[in-house]
LOLUM-308396 format. One line per field, with one value per residue (C-alpha): y, z, x. Coordinates in steps of 0.02 Angstrom, whole numbers, plus 32768, in hexadecimal, padded with zeros to 4 digits. Layout:
N
Y (Y; ...)
Z (Z; ...)
X (X; ...)
END
This chain:
366
Y (7B57; 7BD6; 7C8E; 7D00; 7DB5; 7DDF; 7E94; 7F09; 7E95; 7F2E; 7F54; 7EB8; 7F0E; 7FA4; 7FC2; 7FD6; 8075; 8098; 8054; 7FF0; 8025; 7FBC; 7FBC; 7FB0; 801F; 8007; 7FA9; 8016; 805F; 8007; 8065; 8074; 7FDD; 7FBB; 7F19; 7EFC; 7E6B; 7E51; 7DE2; 7DB8; 7DCC; 7E39; 7EC4; 7E9F; 7ECB; 7F1D; 7F39; 7F92; 7F83; 801E; 803F; 7FDE; 7F2F; 7EC1; 7E5E; 7DBD; 7DE0; 7D68; 7D95; 7D3D; 7DAA; 7E45; 7DFE; 7DEA; 7E9D; 7EE1; 7E85; 7E9B; 7F55; 7F5B; 7EE4; 7E64; 7DAE; 7D38; 7C85; 7C10; 7B78; 7B45; 7A95; 7A39; 7A53; 7B13; 7B98; 7B70; 7C00; 7BC5; 7C65; 7D13; 7D9D; 7D4E; 7CC0; 7C20; 7B83; 7AF8; 7A47; 7A42; 7AF0; 7B44; 7BEE; 7C09; 7C89; 7CE2; 7D55; 7DD6; 7D6D; 7CD0; 7C3F; 7C1C; 7B74; 7B8F; 7BC7; 7C82; 7C7E; 7C3D; 7CAD; 7D2A; 7DDD; 7E8A; 7F3A; 7F56; 7E9F; 7E6B; 7DCF; 7D96; 7D19; 7CC7; 7C37; 7BA9; 7B01; 7A56; 7A08; 7A54; 7A06; 7A62; 7B06; 7AED; 7ACE; 7B5E; 7BD5; 7BA6; 7BBD; 7C66; 7CA3; 7C7D; 7CD1; 7D6D; 7D92; 7D26; 7CFD; 7DA1; 7D94; 7CEB; 7D1E; 7DAE; 7D35; 7CC3; 7C2D; 7BA4; 7B4B; 7BE0; 7BFE; 7B47; 7B49; 7BE5; 7BA9; 7B1E; 7B99; 7C36; 7C7E; 7CCA; 7D4B; 7D9C; 7E25; 7E0F; 7D69; 7D32; 7C78; 7C51; 7BC4; 7BC5; 7B22; 7A8C; 7ADB; 7B7C; 7B1E; 7ABA; 7B59; 7BB0; 7B1E; 7B13; 7BD2; 7BD4; 7B42; 7BA0; 7C2D; 7BB4; 7BDC; 7B65; 7B12; 7AA7; 7B06; 7AFE; 7A47; 7A24; 7A80; 7A25; 797E; 79A2; 79CA; 794D; 78FE; 787E; 78A5; 78F3; 788E; 7922; 7995; 7903; 78E0; 7995; 798E; 78F6; 7951; 79EB; 7975; 7933; 7944; 7946; 78C4; 78BC; 7889; 77C7; 77BD; 782B; 77C7; 7725; 777D; 77BD; 7717; 76BD; 773F; 7711; 7668; 76BF; 771D; 76EA; 76D0; 76C1; 774E; 77C0; 7869; 7852; 78DA; 787D; 77ED; 7864; 78B7; 7810; 77E6; 7890; 787A; 77C6; 77AD; 76FE; 76CD; 76E8; 7643; 75ED; 75E5; 76A3; 76BE; 764B; 76A1; 774B; 7717; 76C6; 7767; 77EB; 7835; 7829; 78E0; 795B; 79F8; 7A5A; 7A36; 7977; 7972; 79D3; 795F; 78C6; 790A; 7924; 7878; 7826; 7888; 784A; 7799; 77B8; 77AB; 7829; 7880; 78A1; 77E2; 77D6; 77FA; 77E7; 7787; 7819; 781D; 78BC; 78BE; 78F6; 798A; 79BF; 79B6; 7A26; 7AA5; 7AAF; 7B04; 7B95; 7C35; 7CC9; 7D22; 7C93; 7C50; 7BA8; 7B92; 7B05; 7AA1; 7AB1; 7AF2; 7B80; 7C38; 7C57; 7CE0; 7C83; 7C59; 7CB2; 7C14; 7B78; 7B36; 7BAD; 7B99; 7ADB; 7AD2; 7B3D; 7AD9; 7A37; 7A7B; 7AB4; 7A07; 79B3; 7A23; 7A05; 7947; 7949; 79B4; 792A; 799D; 7955; 79BC; 7958; 79C4; 7A0A; 79AE; 7A09)
Z (B45E; B4BA; B4C1; B53B; B52E; B5D7; B606; B641; B676; B6A2; B5EA; B5D9; B627; B5B5; B504; B4AF; B446; B416; B371; B350; B2CE; B26D; B2B6; B204; B16A; B0E2; B04B; AFAD; AF78; B003; B03E; B0FB; B139; B1BE; B210; B2B1; B331; B3A3; B43F; B467; B523; B58E; B55F; B4B5; B4A2; B3F7; B3BC; B319; B2B9; B24A; B1DE; B171; B175; B118; B08E; B0E3; B182; B1A2; B200; B298; B28C; B28F; B323; B388; B366; B38E; B432; B46B; B450; B4C3; B546; B520; B548; B4B9; B4D5; B441; B410; B36D; B327; B285; B26F; B27E; B300; B388; B3EF; B4A3; B4F6; B4BF; B53A; B5BF; B54A; B58B; B547; B5C4; B5A0; B528; B4D8; B456; B40F; B36F; B2F7; B27C; B1EA; B1D1; B233; B1D1; B229; B1E3; B199; B19B; B226; B245; B1FB; B155; B150; B0C5; B0F2; B0AC; B0E1; B154; B18B; B23D; B290; B32E; B3B4; B415; B490; B44C; B497; B445; B4ED; B536; B5E0; B5EE; B5B7; B638; B6BD; B68A; B684; B735; B771; B71C; B762; B811; B7EF; B7AC; B837; B8CF; B8DB; B923; B9B3; B9E4; B9D6; BA4B; BAC2; BAB6; BA6D; BA61; B9DB; B969; B98D; B965; B8C6; B885; B8B1; B82F; B7A1; B7E1; B85F; B8F4; B96C; BA06; BA6F; BB27; BB39; BBEF; BC09; BC88; BD04; BD8B; BD5A; BCE8; BC68; BC6A; BC50; BBC1; BB6D; BB84; BB3F; BAA1; BA84; BAA1; BA2C; B9A3; B9BF; B9B0; BA62; BAE3; BB56; BBC1; BC64; BC50; BC26; BCCB; BD27; BCCC; BCEE; BDA6; BDA2; BD1A; BD46; BCE7; BD4C; BCB4; BC15; BB9B; BBFB; BC1B; BB62; BB3E; BBC9; BB7C; BAD6; BB30; BB7C; BAD7; BABE; BB7D; BBEF; BC45; BBA9; BBB2; BC6A; BC4D; BBB4; BC1D; BCA7; BC28; BBCD; BC74; BCA3; BC06; BC52; BCBF; BC30; BC0B; BB4D; BB31; BB94; BBB8; BB64; BAAC; BAAF; BB2D; BAAC; BA23; BA8F; BAC8; BA0D; B9E6; BA77; BA5D; B9A2; B971; BA27; BA4A; BA90; BA07; BA70; BA87; B9CC; B9A8; BA25; B9DE; B92B; B962; B9BD; B947; B916; B9C4; B9F5; B965; B9A3; B95B; B9E2; B9DF; B922; B920; B999; B93D; B896; B8E6; B938; B88B; B83C; B8C7; B89B; B7E1; B7B3; B740; B79F; B6F7; B6E8; B793; B769; B7CD; B795; B728; B6D0; B726; B758; B7FC; B79F; B750; B7FB; B849; B7B9; B7D2; B87A; B82C; B825; B7AD; B81A; B809; B8BA; B8F4; B961; B9DE; B992; B93A; B9D8; B9EC; B9C2; B910; B94E; B9EA; B9A5; BA23; BA83; BA73; B9DF; B965; B986; B998; B8F3; B89A; B8DF; B8A1; B7F5; B7ED; B829; B7AE; B71F; B74A; B74A; B6A0; B656; B689; B704; B7A3; B843; B8CB; B94B; B9E2; B9B9; B9BD)
X (DE17; DDA7; DDB6; DD5C; DD24; DCD4; DCEF; DC65; DBD8; DB6E; DB59; DAEE; DA5A; DA5F; DA2E; DAD4; DACE; DB7D; DBC6; DC5E; DCE1; DD59; DE0B; DE54; DE63; DDDA; DDFB; DE11; DD6B; DD0C; DC71; DC43; DBE7; DB63; DB2D; DAD0; DAE0; DA4B; DA4A; D997; D999; D929; D94E; D992; DA4C; DA6B; DB1B; DB33; DBD8; DBF3; DC8D; DD02; DD41; DDBE; DD7A; DDB4; DD4C; DCB8; DC18; DC66; DD00; DC90; DC2D; DCD1; DD05; DC58; DC42; DCF5; DCE8; DC4F; DC93; DC0C; DC3D; DC53; DC8B; DCAB; DD14; DD68; DD74; DD82; DCC8; DCD7; DCB1; DC32; DBEB; DBD0; DB9B; DB70; DB44; DAD7; DA9B; DAEB; DA92; DA75; DA42; D9A9; D9D2; DA40; DA68; DA06; DA57; D9E8; DA10; D988; D90B; D933; D990; DA3C; DA5F; DB1B; DB95; DBAA; DC5A; DC12; DB76; DB63; DB3E; DB2B; DB16; DA7F; DA70; DA41; DA7B; DA1E; DA47; D9BC; D9AB; D941; D911; D907; D8D2; D830; D848; D8EF; D89D; D814; D897; D907; D874; D847; D8F6; D907; D861; D89D; D947; D8F0; D878; D8A4; D95A; D995; D918; D95B; DA0E; D9F0; D999; DA34; D9DA; DA59; D9F4; D9FF; DAB8; DAD7; DA75; DAC8; DB77; DB64; DB70; DBC6; DC40; DBE7; DC20; DBD5; DC24; DC32; DBD6; DBDF; DBBB; DB37; DB65; DADB; DA8B; DAA5; DA30; DA96; DB3B; DAF3; DAB2; DB5A; DBC0; DB54; DB5F; DC1B; DC33; DBD4; DC4F; DCE3; DD17; DD63; DCE4; DD5D; DD41; DC82; DC85; DCE5; DC5E; DBD1; DC21; DC1F; DB63; DB2B; DA89; DA1E; D97F; D92D; D94D; D941; D9B4; DA2C; DA36; DA5F; DAE0; DB32; DB42; DB8B; DC10; DC4A; DD04; DD28; DD70; DCC9; DC67; DC80; DC4F; DBB9; DB89; DB89; DB20; DAA6; DA92; DA76; D9F2; D98E; D96A; D8EA; D89A; D7E5; D7F4; D737; D6EF; D787; D7A1; D7C3; D845; D8AA; D8BA; D8E9; D96F; D9B6; D9D0; DA18; DA95; DAC3; DAB4; DADF; DAF9; DA3F; D9EC; D987; D8EA; D8ED; D900; D86F; D802; D832; D802; D75B; D728; D772; D6C6; D682; D688; D681; D6D5; D765; D7EB; D7C7; D7C9; D86C; D8C2; D87E; D8C6; D971; D969; D94A; D9D8; DA4E; DA10; DA33; D97B; D91C; D895; D83B; D822; D7C6; D714; D672; D5D8; D5A5; D64E; D689; D73E; D78E; D7DD; D734; D6E2; D768; D75A; D6A2; D6C0; D722; D6BE; D6C7; D749; D7C7; D7B2; D76A; D6D4; D6D1; D641; D59B; D545; D5C1; D5A0; D5DA; D651; D692; D741; D7B5; D7DC; D849; D7E1; D837; D8ED; D8E2; D880; D8FE; D990; D93C; D924; D9DA; DA17; D9A9; D9E3; DA9B; DA78; DA1F; DAA8; DB23; DB7B; DB37; DB47; DAF3; DA9F; DAFB; DB9A; DC47)
END
């Protein structure tokens, strides 16, 4: 059973100063009581509970009262093993992490409902990692979200819209789809999909203009046509066009996109060529698409390493700068991230994270 308290999200960015009071009458001769709950976010959310409480109340009961009074989200489940806190405020553990609960800076070795407490105590909630690769990945994603994401949303980057739609409901007022070119139609379809809006009319238009002249664009176009009557004919046309692709010297991103678009239907010789050339061109966009292609094939990009033992993911993360964006390659200016490298890299990390979390959302699919 799950219960949600999710009012007043704006309070999450403020230091909570107001105190909570018990909704019940005090027990006989009970003295006023104070306990503090701290959520270790940036900034820290501190919620004091001051007043009286029934003797049967646990620390978890007081937490519920305190957070509900402030409109701060708390999501938990109950089972035969006790109460499990799944989310508190903005802390939502993903794969590789958990919520550590401490009492007066000492980690609890029992559940919150069984924890002893007394007047003046402080319980804290902090995200901790047991898997360092997940921490590195999440830190990279959060750095992009903090400093770069809004820029690309304003620029209508379909990669960022797609990535964010995997974990939240998006909305954009007054979006007008662009239809001048095949690229415009593809972008508009992906954005509208991320907004959960109908794309049927645009798919009809795209089908009429669909071209396989450029493999990368054709692969994206095929993904944009998924779910329409035009998909199967376009898939046959795209697959046939790959027979003319030079697997040994052609653009590596074309091979990656063909795999992303076709999945298990990708010709074996193309997959073999892709894997043999996967470290051929170390730049952020190529690495991002290679990671997504491997995810579509059901293979772990962390297990694909070069002669020095460095994985595809580690190579990609090496191109992220301090601002959270991604440079194109090692020859790029360290601040030159406002290009396609950043949104494509972010999408690849989100797709990878969803796959590792066993909640796969394959790229660009409806």
